[in-house]
C-alpha positions as CSV (number, residue, x, y, z in Angstrom):
1,M,-28.1,70.4,-22.1
2,L,-31.6,69.4,-23.2
3,Y,-30.5,68.1,-26.6
4,Q,-27.7,66.1,-25.0
5,A,-30.1,64.6,-22.5
6,Y,-32.5,63.7,-25.3
7,Q,-29.7,62.1,-27.3
8,F,-28.5,60.2,-24.3
9,S,-32.0,58.8,-23.6
10,D,-32.5,57.9,-27.2
11,D,-29.2,56.0,-27.3
12,A,-30.1,54.3,-24.0
13,L,-33.4,53.0,-25.4
14,A,-31.9,51.8,-28.7
15,P,-31.0,48.3,-27.4
16,L,-34.5,47.9,-26.0
17,R,-36.1,48.8,-29.3
18,L,-33.7,46.4,-31.1
19,A,-34.6,43.6,-28.7
20,A,-38.3,44.3,-29.3
21,R,-37.8,44.0,-33.1
22,W,-36.0,40.7,-32.6
23,G,-38.9,39.7,-30.3
24,Q,-41.4,40.5,-33.1
25,V,-39.6,38.1,-35.4
26,W,-39.8,35.4,-32.7
27,S,-43.4,36.1,-31.8
28,G,-44.4,36.1,-35.4
29,F,-42.8,32.8,-36.0
30,A,-44.2,31.2,-32.8
31,G,-47.7,32.5,-33.3
32,G,-47.8,32.3,-37.0
33,A,-49.3,28.9,-37.2
34,A,-51.5,28.7,-34.1
35,G,-52.3,32.4,-34.0
36,D,-53.1,32.1,-30.3
37,E,-54.1,35.1,-28.2
38,L,-51.0,35.2,-26.2
39,S,-48.7,35.4,-29.2
40,R,-50.8,38.2,-30.8
41,R,-50.8,40.2,-27.6
42,L,-47.0,39.7,-27.2
43,G,-46.4,40.7,-30.8
44,A,-48.6,43.8,-30.5
45,S,-46.8,44.9,-27.3
46,L,-43.4,44.3,-28.9
47,E,-44.3,46.3,-32.0
48,M,-45.5,49.2,-29.9
49,L,-42.2,49.1,-28.0
50,S,-40.2,49.0,-31.2
51,R,-41.9,52.1,-32.5
52,F,-41.1,54.2,-29.3
53,Q,-38.7,56.6,-31.1
54,L,-38.4,59.7,-33.2
55,T,-36.5,59.8,-36.5
56,H,-34.4,62.7,-37.8
57,A,-34.1,61.8,-41.5
58,R,-36.6,62.7,-44.2
59,P,-39.1,59.8,-44.9
60,A,-39.6,58.7,-48.4
61,W,-42.2,60.6,-50.4
62,G,-43.7,57.3,-51.6
63,I,-45.0,58.7,-54.8
64,S,-44.1,56.4,-57.7
65,E,-47.0,57.0,-60.0
66,V,-50.1,59.1,-60.5
67,Q,-53.3,59.0,-62.5
68,V,-53.2,61.5,-65.3
69,G,-56.3,61.5,-67.4
70,N,-57.0,57.9,-68.4
71,R,-53.6,56.5,-67.7
72,V,-51.2,55.8,-64.8
73,V,-47.9,57.7,-65.2
74,P,-44.6,56.9,-63.4
75,V,-43.2,59.7,-61.2
76,T,-39.5,60.3,-60.5
77,E,-37.9,62.7,-58.1
78,E,-35.4,65.2,-59.5
79,I,-33.4,67.7,-57.5
80,T,-33.6,70.8,-59.7
81,L,-31.5,73.0,-57.4
82,S,-29.6,72.1,-54.3
83,L,-28.8,74.7,-51.6
84,P,-27.4,74.2,-48.1
85,F,-30.7,74.6,-46.3
86,G,-33.0,73.0,-48.8
87,D,-33.5,71.6,-52.3
88,L,-35.9,72.5,-55.1
89,L,-37.4,69.0,-55.7
90,R,-39.4,68.2,-58.9
91,F,-41.8,65.3,-59.3
92,A,-41.1,64.6,-63.0
93,K,-43.5,62.6,-65.2
94,D,-43.9,61.9,-68.9
95,V,-47.2,63.4,-70.1
96,D,-48.5,64.2,-73.5
97,A,-49.0,68.0,-72.9
98,A,-47.3,70.5,-70.7
99,Q,-48.9,71.1,-67.4
100,P,-48.8,74.3,-65.2
101,K,-45.7,74.5,-63.1
102,V,-46.5,74.8,-59.4
103,L,-44.1,75.4,-56.4
104,I,-45.5,73.9,-53.2
105,V,-44.0,75.8,-50.3
106,A,-43.7,73.5,-47.3
107,P,-43.6,74.7,-43.7
108,L,-40.4,74.8,-41.8
109,S,-41.9,74.0,-38.4
110,G,-40.5,70.8,-37.0
111,H,-41.5,68.3,-39.7
112,F,-40.1,67.4,-43.1
113,A,-41.8,68.5,-46.3
114,T,-43.0,64.9,-46.8
115,L,-45.9,65.9,-44.4
116,L,-47.3,67.3,-47.7
117,A,-47.1,64.0,-49.6
118,G,-50.9,63.9,-49.9
119,T,-50.9,67.5,-51.2
120,V,-48.3,66.7,-53.8
121,Q,-50.0,63.4,-54.9
122,T,-53.2,65.3,-55.6
123,M,-51.6,68.2,-57.3
124,L,-49.6,65.9,-59.6
125,Q,-52.8,64.9,-61.5
126,D,-53.0,68.2,-63.3
127,H,-49.7,70.0,-62.6
128,D,-45.9,69.9,-63.0
129,V,-45.1,69.9,-59.2
130,Y,-42.1,71.3,-57.5
131,V,-41.6,71.4,-53.7
132,T,-39.3,73.1,-51.2
133,D,-37.5,70.2,-49.5
134,W,-36.1,71.7,-46.4
135,A,-33.0,70.3,-44.7
136,N,-32.7,69.3,-41.1
137,A,-30.6,72.1,-39.5
138,R,-28.7,69.7,-37.3
139,D,-27.3,68.2,-40.5
140,V,-26.1,71.5,-42.0
141,P,-22.5,72.3,-41.1
142,M,-21.7,75.5,-39.3
143,R,-19.7,76.7,-42.3
144,E,-22.9,77.2,-44.3
145,G,-23.8,80.2,-42.1
146,K,-27.2,81.2,-40.8
147,F,-30.7,80.8,-42.1
148,G,-33.4,83.2,-41.1
149,V,-36.8,84.4,-42.3
150,E,-35.2,86.6,-45.0
151,D,-33.0,83.8,-46.2
152,Y,-36.2,81.7,-46.5
153,I,-37.6,84.5,-48.8
154,D,-34.3,84.4,-50.8
155,Y,-34.7,80.7,-51.3
156,L,-38.3,81.1,-52.6
157,I,-37.3,83.8,-55.1
158,R,-34.3,81.6,-56.2
159,F,-36.5,78.6,-56.6
160,L,-39.1,80.5,-58.6
161,E,-36.4,81.9,-60.9
162,E,-35.1,78.4,-61.4
163,M,-38.5,77.2,-62.5
164,G,-38.8,80.1,-64.9
165,P,-41.6,82.4,-66.1
166,G,-45.2,81.3,-65.9
167,A,-45.1,79.3,-62.6
168,H,-47.6,79.3,-59.8
169,V,-47.0,79.1,-56.0
170,L,-49.0,77.3,-53.2
171,A,-47.9,77.8,-49.6
172,V,-49.1,75.7,-46.7
173,C,-49.4,77.1,-43.2
174,Q,-46.4,79.0,-41.7
175,P,-44.6,80.0,-45.0
176,C,-47.7,81.9,-46.3
177,V,-46.0,85.1,-44.8
178,Q,-42.7,84.5,-46.6
179,T,-44.5,83.5,-49.8
180,L,-46.6,86.7,-49.8
181,A,-43.4,88.7,-49.1
182,A,-41.5,87.0,-51.9
183,V,-44.2,87.6,-54.5
184,A,-44.5,91.3,-53.3
185,I,-40.7,91.7,-53.8
186,M,-40.7,90.1,-57.2
187,S,-43.7,92.1,-58.3
188,E,-42.1,95.4,-57.3
189,R,-38.9,94.5,-59.2
190,R,-40.9,93.3,-62.2
191,N,-39.2,90.0,-62.1
192,N,-40.4,88.0,-65.1
193,C,-40.5,84.9,-62.9
194,T,-43.2,86.4,-60.6
195,P,-45.8,83.6,-60.3
196,R,-49.2,83.9,-62.1
197,T,-51.2,82.7,-59.0
198,M,-50.5,82.6,-55.3
199,T,-52.5,80.2,-53.1
200,L,-52.2,80.7,-49.4
201,M,-53.5,77.9,-47.2
202,A,-54.1,78.2,-43.5
203,G,-51.2,80.6,-42.9
204,P,-50.6,83.3,-40.2
205,I,-50.8,86.4,-42.4
206,D,-52.3,88.4,-39.5
207,V,-52.3,86.6,-36.2
208,R,-54.2,89.4,-34.5
209,E,-57.4,87.9,-36.1
210,S,-59.1,85.3,-33.8
211,P,-55.9,84.4,-31.9
212,T,-55.5,80.7,-31.1
213,S,-53.7,79.0,-28.3
214,V,-50.6,78.8,-30.6
215,N,-50.7,82.6,-30.9
216,D,-51.3,83.1,-27.2
217,L,-48.3,80.9,-26.4
218,A,-46.1,83.0,-28.7
219,N,-47.2,86.2,-27.1
220,E,-47.3,85.4,-23.4
221,K,-43.5,84.9,-23.2
222,T,-40.6,87.3,-24.1
223,L,-38.1,86.6,-26.8
224,S,-35.4,86.1,-24.2
225,W,-37.6,83.4,-22.6
226,F,-37.8,81.5,-26.0
227,K,-34.0,81.9,-26.5
228,E,-33.2,80.6,-23.0
229,R,-35.7,77.8,-22.9
230,M,-36.3,76.6,-26.4
231,I,-32.9,77.0,-28.2
232,Q,-30.4,74.1,-27.8
233,T,-26.9,73.3,-29.2
234,V,-26.6,70.3,-31.6
235,P,-24.3,67.6,-30.2
236,W,-21.0,67.4,-32.0
237,R,-21.7,63.9,-33.3
238,H,-24.0,65.4,-36.0
239,K,-22.9,67.3,-39.1
240,G,-24.3,70.5,-37.7
241,G,-22.6,70.0,-34.4
242,G,-22.4,73.3,-32.5
243,R,-25.3,74.9,-34.4
244,R,-27.9,76.6,-32.2
245,V,-31.4,75.2,-33.1
246,Y,-35.0,74.8,-32.0
247,P,-35.1,71.0,-31.8
248,G,-37.9,69.2,-33.7
249,F,-38.6,67.0,-30.8
250,V,-39.5,70.0,-28.7
251,Q,-42.0,71.2,-31.4
252,L,-43.5,67.7,-31.6
253,I,-44.0,67.5,-27.9
254,S,-45.7,70.9,-28.0
255,F,-48.1,69.8,-30.8
256,M,-48.9,66.5,-29.0
257,M,-49.7,68.3,-25.8
258,M,-52.4,70.2,-27.6
259,N,-54.3,67.0,-28.4
260,M,-52.7,64.4,-26.0
261,E,-55.9,62.5,-25.4
262,R,-56.5,62.0,-29.1
263,H,-53.0,60.7,-29.5
264,K,-53.4,58.3,-26.6
265,T,-56.7,57.0,-28.0
266,T,-55.2,56.5,-31.5
267,H,-52.3,54.5,-30.1
268,K,-54.7,52.4,-28.1
269,K,-56.6,51.7,-31.3
270,L,-53.3,50.8,-33.0
271,Y,-52.5,48.2,-30.2
272,D,-56.1,46.8,-30.6
273,H,-55.7,46.5,-34.4
274,L,-52.3,44.7,-34.0
275,E,-53.6,42.4,-31.4
276,A,-56.7,41.5,-33.5
277,G,-54.6,41.0,-36.6
278,E,-56.3,43.9,-38.4
279,L,-53.2,44.8,-40.3
280,A,-54.7,47.2,-42.9
281,E,-56.3,49.4,-40.2
282,A,-53.0,49.3,-38.2
283,E,-51.0,50.3,-41.2
284,K,-53.0,53.5,-41.7
285,I,-52.2,54.6,-38.2
286,K,-48.5,53.6,-38.5
287,T,-48.1,55.4,-41.8
288,F,-49.4,58.7,-40.2
289,Y,-47.2,58.4,-37.1
290,D,-44.1,57.4,-39.1
291,E,-44.4,60.8,-40.7
292,Y,-45.5,62.6,-37.6
293,F,-42.6,61.3,-35.6
294,A,-40.0,62.3,-38.2
295,V,-38.7,65.6,-36.9
296,L,-36.3,68.2,-38.1
297,D,-34.5,71.1,-36.3
298,L,-34.9,74.7,-37.1
299,T,-32.1,77.2,-37.0
300,E,-32.1,79.5,-34.0
301,E,-32.4,82.6,-36.1
302,F,-35.4,81.3,-38.2
303,Y,-37.3,80.2,-35.1
304,I,-36.7,83.4,-33.1
305,E,-37.4,85.7,-36.0
306,T,-40.6,83.8,-36.7
307,I,-41.8,84.3,-33.2
308,D,-40.7,87.9,-33.2
309,R,-41.7,89.1,-36.6
310,I,-44.7,86.9,-37.5
311,F,-46.3,85.9,-34.2
312,Q,-45.6,88.7,-31.8
313,K,-45.3,91.8,-34.1
314,A,-47.4,90.7,-37.2
315,Q,-45.0,92.8,-39.2
316,L,-46.4,92.0,-42.6
317,A,-50.0,92.9,-41.6
318,T,-48.9,96.1,-39.9
319,G,-46.7,97.3,-42.8
320,E,-43.5,97.0,-40.8
321,F,-42.0,93.9,-42.6
322,T,-38.6,94.5,-44.3
323,W,-36.4,92.4,-46.5
324,R,-32.7,93.3,-46.7
325,G,-33.5,96.7,-45.1
326,K,-36.3,97.6,-47.6
327,P,-40.0,97.7,-46.9
328,V,-42.1,94.9,-48.2
329,D,-45.3,96.2,-49.8
330,P,-48.0,93.6,-50.9
331,S,-49.9,96.4,-52.7
332,K,-47.2,96.1,-55.3
333,I,-48.8,92.8,-56.4
334,T,-50.9,93.7,-59.4
335,R,-50.9,90.6,-61.7
336,T,-50.6,87.6,-59.4
337,A,-54.1,86.2,-58.7
338,L,-54.7,85.5,-55.0
339,L,-56.5,82.5,-53.5
340,T,-56.7,82.1,-49.7
341,V,-58.0,78.9,-48.1
342,E,-59.1,78.5,-44.4
343,G,-60.5,75.7,-42.4
344,G,-63.5,76.3,-40.2
345,R,-62.2,74.1,-37.4
346,D,-58.6,75.1,-37.6
347,D,-57.2,75.5,-34.1
348,I,-53.7,76.5,-35.2
349,C,-54.5,79.2,-37.8
350,A,-58.0,80.5,-37.2
351,L,-60.5,82.2,-39.4
352,G,-59.4,85.6,-40.8
353,Q,-55.7,85.1,-40.3
354,T,-55.1,84.0,-43.9
355,S,-57.8,86.0,-45.6
356,A,-56.2,89.1,-44.3
357,A,-53.9,88.8,-47.3
358,H,-56.7,90.3,-49.4
359,D,-56.6,93.6,-47.6
360,L,-52.8,93.7,-48.0
361,C,-53.0,93.0,-51.7
362,S,-55.0,96.2,-52.2
363,S,-54.0,96.8,-55.8
364,L,-55.4,93.5,-57.1
365,R,-58.6,93.8,-59.0
366,P,-61.6,91.9,-57.6
367,H,-61.6,89.2,-60.3
368,L,-58.0,88.3,-59.3
369,K,-59.0,87.6,-55.7
370,R,-60.9,84.6,-54.2
371,H,-61.3,83.2,-50.7
372,H,-62.4,79.6,-49.9
373,L,-63.7,78.6,-46.5
374,Q,-63.9,74.9,-45.8
375,A,-66.2,74.9,-42.8
376,N,-65.8,71.3,-41.8
377,V,-62.0,70.8,-41.6
378,G,-59.3,71.4,-39.1
379,H,-55.7,72.6,-39.9
380,Y,-54.4,69.3,-41.4
381,G,-57.6,68.8,-43.4
382,V,-57.0,71.9,-45.4
383,F,-54.2,70.3,-47.3
384,N,-54.7,66.6,-46.9
385,G,-57.5,64.1,-46.9
386,R,-60.8,63.6,-48.5
387,R,-62.1,67.1,-48.3
388,W,-58.9,68.5,-49.6
389,E,-59.0,66.2,-52.6
390,N,-62.7,66.5,-53.4
391,E,-63.7,70.1,-52.3
392,I,-60.6,72.3,-51.8
393,Y,-58.3,71.1,-54.6
394,P,-60.9,71.8,-57.4
395,V,-60.9,75.4,-56.3
396,V,-57.1,75.6,-56.4
397,R,-57.0,73.8,-59.8
398,N,-59.6,76.2,-61.3
399,M,-57.7,79.3,-60.1
400,I,-54.5,78.1,-61.7
401,L,-56.3,77.1,-64.9
402,A,-58.0,80.5,-65.1
403,M,-54.6,82.2,-65.2
404,E,-53.0,79.9,-67.7
């Protein structure tokens, strides 16, 4: 009933948001010439009201060009492979020389892959970039079946095979486990599309290391509690009507509760910027929250299996992880160079959880392993922002270049 209640409240507020948008037009016209304080205050209030909603469609990537060497190159999006629960998306560009192919594996954790737009934009300077563009589960018809952790691994292997031999893979956050498993499976099978390098960034390879509040939450409740409290049925008005999902709006609320005071402060700053006519500063905040408030639903099986296999049992770290009934052994990785990246202030995936991959990849020779600790960033800063661009990305680029 929670999903239906959410849908009802969203529908009920829609006329109010529409009225606020019309009010913005009026206040902008009325205060445009005089610019009096009352008009600015009214306009700011109306805009805050009009933004009081979540969206459930993927935002635009907003990447139309990139600086490659000494020239600006146009970028176009191409769907290389389309599957029911996600597409392999390529950011194509016309460059003079071939660049290393890199698959960026986006998390499936309540937000769209566009949360990594900054990551993609930076990687595009020196690489032929592909990304896993996951679908919103509430938009996937029931006839397409289920999608769990092992299906996610299937998709990664299929995507890498579509890209062909000689590619590289970079996983951000949650899918580090599935990525490591996929590379281990491909290595054991001597798949010629096994990636040359694997970069794992702020991912829960072994959640037993320095547990965070996120890890504690996953372990203090039983699986039946998560099934009963967190799983909802998609209303029939959507394409995936009847599908059991973990709603994206529930995940968003959980994330916001971890830093509610910061979100309140930021929205107060947004109002102040709007009232003062500081549009550039306001736009930065709006751009972030436009992405942050775009949510997608996870299938029940993927969510529950993630809680069970990754956060409660740490199956990959303990050697108990299986794929299609067969053990997954990271020690089978012998040629794929490994880079792990952690943020010193990461309160979602703490120190040691990602670097645990080095112990699991025990057959890799020392020169094929590297760990980078960025001491002054939190979780988001590992893959986006100034320190990602200036300090972390060069390490990633050099690892890929070394294996070319």
